[in-house]
Each structure stands twice: as structure tokens, then as C-alpha cells.
N, C-alpha and C positions, 0 to 999 in steps of 0.2 A: 498318496495318490499320484500316479504317473500321468504326464501330459501327452498331448499329441506333438511329437517332436517338430514336425515340418510346420504346424501352425505356430508353435511358440517361436521358432527361429524367424519365421516370416514376420510376425508382429514386432519382435524386438529389433530386427534389422531396420524395418520401416520406421520404428520410433527413433533410432539413432539417426537415420538419414534426414528425418523431418525436424529434429529438434534444433531450432535456431536460437534458442534462448540461453543454453548452457555455454560456458567456455569449455575449452578443450580438456582441462584437468577434471572438471566436474563431470563432464560427459563421459570421460574414460572411466572415472570411478563408478558411474552409473552402469556402464556396459559391463564392469566387473561384477557389479551387484546382480546383473542379469545372468551372467556366467555362473555365479554361486547358485541362483535358483535353478538353473538348467542342470547343473551338477547334481543338486539334490533331487530333482524331479524327472529327469530324462528318462525315457523308457529304453532301457538298454538290457541286453541278456548277459553281458560279461563286462569286466573292466576294460577289455580291449575294445569292445564295442562302445562302451561309455566314452573312452578316450577319443575314438574316431569322431563321435557326435560332437564332443566338446571342441575339438580342434576344428571342425567344420564351422561351428558357430563363431568361434574366435577369428577364423580367417575371413569369413564374411564381414565381420564387424571391421576387421582392418581395412577393408576396401570401401566401407560405407562412407567415410568422410575423408577423402584424399588429401585435403588441405591441412589435416590435423596429424602431425607426426606423433604427438602424445598418445593418440588413440592406437595407432600402429604399433608404437613401441611397447605400450602397456599390453596389448594383446600378444606380441611376440614373446615378451618376457614371460607371460603366463603359459603360452604354448611350450616354451623351453622347459619350464618347470614341469609340465605333464610327463616329460620323460622319466621322472621319478615316482610316477603314480603307482601305488601298490597294486599287485595283480592277484593277491590271494583271496580277497573278498570284496563284494560290491560296496559294502558299507564303508570299508577302509578307503576304496578308491574315491568314493563321493566326498568323504570327509577330507581327504588330501586335496582334492581339486578346490574345495570351498576355502580351505585353509590358505592355499597359495594365493588365491584371488583376494582374500582378505588382507594378507601381508603386503600385496601390492597396493591395495587401498591405503593402508596405514603409511606405507613408504611415501605415497604422494602427498598425503596430508601432512606429514612430518617435513617434506621438502617445502611445502608452502610456509609452514610454521617457521622453518629456518630463515627463509627470505624475509619474512615479517620481522623477525627478531633482529636481522641484521639492518634493515632499512628504517624501521619506525623510530628507534631512538636518535637517528640522525636527521630527521626532519624538524627544522626549527619551528617553535610555536608561531602562529600567524602566517605561516606560509600558504601560498595559493597553489593548488595542485591541479593540473588539467589532465583529464583522462578521456578515453574513448572507448565506447562499446562497454562490455561487461567482462570483468575478470575477477575470479574468486579470490586471487592473491592480492590484486589491487584493493578489493573491497576489504580484505583483512587488514591491510595496512591502514586504510582510512578509518577502520573501526578503532585502531588504537589511538587515533588523532582527536577523539571525541572531546577531550578536555584541553586540547592544545591550541584552541582558537584558530585552527586552520580552516580554510575555505576551499571549495571544490568548483571547478568549472568542468562540466561534462557534456558530452554530445549525446544526442538522441539515438544515433547509430541506425539511421534508416538503411534498408527497409524493414529489417527485423525489430527495430526499436528496442533493442536490449537496454538502451539507456533508461527507459521507464523503470526497469527492475532495479537498477542501481539508484536511481532517484528516490524510490520508495525506501530502500534501505538507508540511504543517507538522511532521509527525513526522519525515520524512527530513531536514528542516532543523534538528531538535532545538530547536524552539521550544515552550516550555511552553504548552499549550493546554487549555482547558476546553470541552468539547463539551456542548451543551445542546439540549433541545426548545424550540421557540418559546414554549411555554407557561410556560417558566421564566424568561422575560425579566424579568418583574417581580422576580424573587429575584435577578438578577445584574447588572442595568444599573447599580446603585450602585457596583459594583466597577470600572467602565470609566472611563477617562480621556477617550476619544474613541471615536465610532463612525465607522467607515470603510466606505463602501459603494460598490459599482459601480452601474451602471444599464443598462437595456436601452433606454430612451429618456428624453430630458429635454424636456418640453414647452415651449410658447412662454412660459409663465409661471414656469418653473423647477421646476413639479411633476415628479416622478420616477416613471416606470414601471419597476418591478423586480419580482423574484420576490415572490409573495405572502407577507406577513409583514413585509416592509420597513415598511409603515405602522405596524404595531404596534411595531417597533424604534424608529422615529423618535418615536412618541407617548410610549413609556417614556423615551426619552432626554431629550425635552423636559420631562417632569415631573421629571426628576432633574437637569436643568441639565448634561447631557452634550452637548458640541458634536457635530453630525453634518455630516461632510464626504462629498460625493459625488464620486468621481473617474470622469469619463466624457469621452472624447474627443469632439470637436466633431462627428464623424460620427454621433453619437447624438443631436444637436440635432433637434427637429422643430418645424414651424410649427403643429402640431395642439393643440387644447385637450383637456382631460381628458374632456369629454362627446363627443368625437369619437374616442376611442380605443376599439378592440376589445381587450378583455382576453380572452387565449386561455383556452379550457376544453378540458382533456384528458379521456380517457376516465374515467369514474367507477370503473371496475374497479381503477384504481390505488389507490383508497382502501381496498380490500379489505373492504367492507361486505357482509356476507351479505344475501340477500334478506329484507326486512322489509316487511310490509304498511304502506302509507301513508308510507314513508320514501323520500326521493330523496336520493342523493348528489350533491354538486356539487364539481367539481375545477377551479376557476379558478386558473390558474397565476401571474397577475400582479395587482398592486394599484397604486393611484396614491398616492403620498405628496405632500401639499401642500407647496408652496415654503415655507410659514410654518414648517415643522418642519425645514427644512435651514439649517444655519449657513453652509455655503460650498460653492460649486461649483468644482471644479478641472478644467480641460481642458489641452490642450497649449500653449495661449496664456497661462495663467496661472490667476488665481482671482478670484472675486467673491463678495461677501456679499449683493449685491442683484442677482436675476438680470436686472433691466432695464438694468444697466450692462454694459459690455464687460468681458471678462476681461483683467486686468493681470498682470504679473509679480508672484509672490507676494512680498510684503515679507519681508525677512530676520526671522526669529523669529516670524512670523504664526501658524503652526501651533503652534509651541512655546509661544507666549503663551497660546493658547486652551486648550492642555493644561495648563499651569501654573495657570491661573485655576481650571480644574476641580479640579485637585489640592488647591488651596488651600481650595475650598469643601467638599471631602470631610471 
């Protein structure tokens, strides 16, 4: 049964714009799921018409979340793949589009797994990990720490309060967790052995676009000698500079400020953390401590040594 194309696209674009709970990779895989559904149910008269409709939805999704390079990159990769769409029959065209979206979803999932496999064995038992907001990759790393007696310090990540989602997941894993407001970072950063963050975009110089508050986390970590590791698949890499990034601003009502004369609420959801505050970038190809270099397989003991040095300074 075919759908109303315009209504479908409107609903799905609105859902992408308003979803403040998912991290960039998770949201991108969800967008690919929407594209799979649209490929299967779009009302189109020919493969060429179908391709046009699919490209239109993908391009609208690219623009829906300008702070998330991963969404742009995933959609662009899928658009590029549509060049090979069969033109002989509608069923073949639909199947091809769905298969390409599924392949990209699997690539993203595998990239996250590769990061976890590289990082998890190098985190010593008993380590204290500080994180901010919600990242599926960071959560997957923490999931492997269930029997390692590690502890987590995490922020609530207002105003979206994504931290609550992470807190519930860590509770189910029985990982001892301290939940704080960002304003308490100065009080708790010295207890951390390592800061582990995800990212929504990694810019051309290694600066990181992530949930607002990430910059404050990295500043506090730098001041206290705590290494900052950013785990982000290469789909999140962008060729843009910090001054070219649009930092998304959400509705001011979310801040729950009553009407006050001469007071304006601002609700910017992302900030940019300079590369100088980041100790290491980890993607599916490995790690790098200088973003100008290519990622290489993480040396045995690399992360463990960084955490051990931090422990010895404490």
C-alpha cells in the first residue's frame, strides 16, 4: 500500500529535527530506516520518479540537523549510491534502494564495534570514566566495563537531559554512577581518570561539535590533567571549519524561563571544542593524537598508559 509522499516526508523530517535524544550515529541510522520505508512505499510511477522522490527526502534530511556531519555524510553516501539504481523494474529499484540503506546502517554499526574493540580492553579495571550527554559508542564501551569495577561520572546534559537515558542504561548494567549537573564539573573532574566523549561532527582541524557543555568538560579536564578521548566513526568527519558550522538552536521554551522584561532565553544545543583540548581521536581505523595525521591501529597499552599516568598524578 502506497503512502502520501508529501505527508510522509513532512512527518519524517519533523521527527529528525525534533529528536534531541539520539546521538548523531543513532539518528542517522534511524533516518536510513525512514529511507528504506520510503523506498518500499513511495507512490511513484517509474524508477526515475522513485529516484527523484528518494533523493528529495534524503537531501531534506541532510539539511535538517546542520550540526551533525554524520547525518549529512550518511545521506550523501546513499544519494551517491542511487546512481546505480536499476531502471528496468520498480520492484528492483525499490529493493536496490533499501539494500543500499541497509548496507550503510551496517557500516555504521560495524564502525562503532571497531571503536569499542580497540578501546575497551585498554581501560584498566577500577577506572573512573567521565562522560557528557549520550553517545551510543560511549555506551557500548561502558557496557563492556560491567565486570571491571569501573565507575562513571556523567552529566545530565541539560536542557535535553540526555544523561537520564544513559543513567538508566548504566543502572541496568549495575555500573556505579555519579550523576551531576554540568555546573558541578569543577567539583568532580579531579575524580576522573579519563574523559570519554562521542561527537556529532569532527571538523577539519580536529575540533569537535557535540552537545553544549562538551567545551566546558574539556576545559575542566585540561586544567586538571585528565586525558580527553573522543570516539567518533569516520562518517562524522567534516571538511568544514568551526566558523562554517551552524550550531543548532532549539525552542527557548525548553529552558522553562517565565516571561521577564528585557530577558531573552537562548537554547543553543551544540558547542565547538577546540582540537587543543583533545588528547586522542578514535575511529574505526584506529587512533591519532594529532588530527593532522591519519588514524593508525591503537598501540597496545596506549589508552591504559594515559589512564595510568593520570592516576599517578592524582
